[in-house]
N, C-alpha and C positions, 0 to 999 in steps of 0.2 A: 503494499500500499504506500509505503514511503517513496518507492521508486515512481510509483503513479503521479504521485502529488508533485514529486520534483519535476517529471516529465511535463506534466500540465502546466506547472509555472513557467517553465521555459518555453513552452508553446505560446502560453499568453504573452510573455515578454517580446516573444519574437513578432507575434501578431501586432503588438503595440509599437515596436520598432518599425515594422512596415507600414502602418497607418501615418505614423510620424512621418517618415521618409516620402510618403505618397503626399502628404499635405504640403512639405517641404517642395517637393517636386512641382505640385500644381501652382503653387506661390510664384515659382521660378519660371514656369512657363507662361503665367500671366504678365509678368515684368517682360520677359523676351518679346512677347506680343506687343506690349507697350512701347518697348525699346525699338522695335522693328517698324511700327507705326510712325514714330517720332523721326526715325532715320528716312523714311520713305518721303516725309512732309519736308524735311531738310533738303533731300536729293530734287524734290519737285520743285522748290524755291530756288536752288542752285542753277538748276536747268533753266529756269526763267530768267534768272540773272545773266546766265552764260548766253542765252539767246538773244539779248540785246547787242552783244559784241559781234563786229563784223571785221574780217579780216580784208584789207584792200591790197 
């Protein structure tokens, strides 16, 4: 019975760790998406600015 309790605790701890890691990954994915959107906006702005220049 002691081994079962120990194994159950270990499994529960691993499940908790996985849940925590998944939450961290989800937050990172959201931040990456936000950063990608910001970079796309900057690129669009730069494209607009460079479109004004002409080489003669």
